C-alpha positions, 0 to 999 in steps of 0.5 A, a space after each residue: 081810632 087808635 091814636 099815639 100818645 105823646 110820650 115827651 116830658 114837659 119841658 120839650 114843646 108847649 102844652 098849651 095851644 096858646 102857647 104853641 100858637 104865639 111861638 108859632 105866629 111870628 113864622 106864619 106870615 109870608 106867602 107859602 106859594 113863594 118857593 115852596 119847598 118839597 123836603 126840608 131838615 129840621 132839628 129835634 132838640 127842645 124848643 127852646 134850643 131848637 124851636 126857631 130853626 125847626 119853625 123855619 124848616 116846617 113853615 117853609 114847606 109846601 102848604 098845599 101838602 095833603 100828607 107831610 112825612 116827618 122822618 126820624 132817625 136814631 137808627 143806625 145801620 142794619 136795622 129796618 125801616 119804622 112807621 107809627 102803626 097806629 091810625 093817629 097821632 095826639 098833639 096839643 092841637 089836637 088829633 092828626 090822622 095818620 096817612 094809613 094808605 100811604 104808610 101801606 104803598 111805602 111798605 109794599 114799595 119798600 119791601 125788596 129794600 129793607 122790611 118796614 115795621 111798626 114803631 113801638 118806640 119813645 123816640 124824640 125824633 118825630 114828637 118833637 116836631 108834630 105840633 109844628 107840623 099839625 099847626 102849620 098843616 092843620 088840615 093834613 094827614 101825617 106819615 110817621 117814619 124813622 129811618 136807618 143810618 145807611 144808603 138804603 135810606 136815600 132809596 127808600 126817599 125815592 120810594 116815598 115818592 114813587 109811593 105818592 105818585 102812585 097814589 096821586 097824593 102831594 105829600 111833603 117831607 121834613 127829617 129830623 136830625 141834630 148835628 155834632 153833639 160836643 162835649 163830656 155830655 157826649 164822651 166827643 170832645 176832640 178840641 178841649 173846650 171853650 171858644 176853639 171847641 164851638 168855632 170847630 163844631 160851626 165852621 169845621 164840623 157842622 159845616 162838612 155835614 151842610 156842605 155834604 147835603 148841599 152838594 150830594 142833593 146836586 150831584 146826585 151822590 148822597 155817599 158823603 152824608 153819611 161818611 161825614 155823619 159817621 167819622 165825623 160824629 156831625 150828625 145823629 139821624 143821617 138816616 133821615 137826611 138820606 130820605 129827604 134828599 132821596 125824595 127831593 131827587 125823585 121829584 127832580 128837585 136838586 137845589 138845597 139852602 141853609 136856612 139857619 145855623 145856631 147851636 145850643 151853646 148860643 142859646 144857653 149862653 148869650 153874653 156870658 163871653 168866651 170862658 162861659 161857653 158851656 162844655 157840651 153842645 149841640 148844633 142846630 141846622 135848618 135846610 130846605 130842598 126845591 
């Protein structure tokens, strides 16, 4: 079996099975059948920063899914859809097989929309979430995808739903994006530094993107998600979000809710005070559709 090896260095997520189980155990409770989500949005920073909201999102997905499609991003407009071409991926919990039948069916369905090429690149947007997916879905297969930041990704999400229906496959979709990357590290500081900057990111910039997702899934108009991401620099992987929205829309699931929002500034600096807010930080949200 041809396997995809991990590429992220240590520090992004635990490499020991026991450490992963310890981190995720608090999210394993509850009844998965209570309002299981067909799709969710999770952040993709290192677990120290965004592991809690990511785990909230992954654990909310329908655990009866036979395949979990993880849609990453970091792809600009004009790029093809990407899919891992291997037969499986290695995680600290073992090997998770790729649903090759669904991958090929999606390629056929998407051919008239955009090409689907092999994802040969190193990228965190999918890999960092895989140990969580493997933990909550130990018997499921995986579909590794990445979508570009363009409206065709919304249509691709619909085609993913159609592909799974055609095969009689129960699938869940996890979209991967971080929100505003603020500060000198990212070349984006329109509100200066400190508490005014953090408040603006949380209550204005990231809030506008989150609201665009909530309203877009209800209205069926995903265009504002892309507009907010591009004009406000408020999401690094909008194509992934559009894919999850299109998938949910095709299922007739037109509700969405925010599970959690936080930023790396709050993780790094609890108790540091307003004068010690980091110069650079990133926003994270967990959302579910249903």
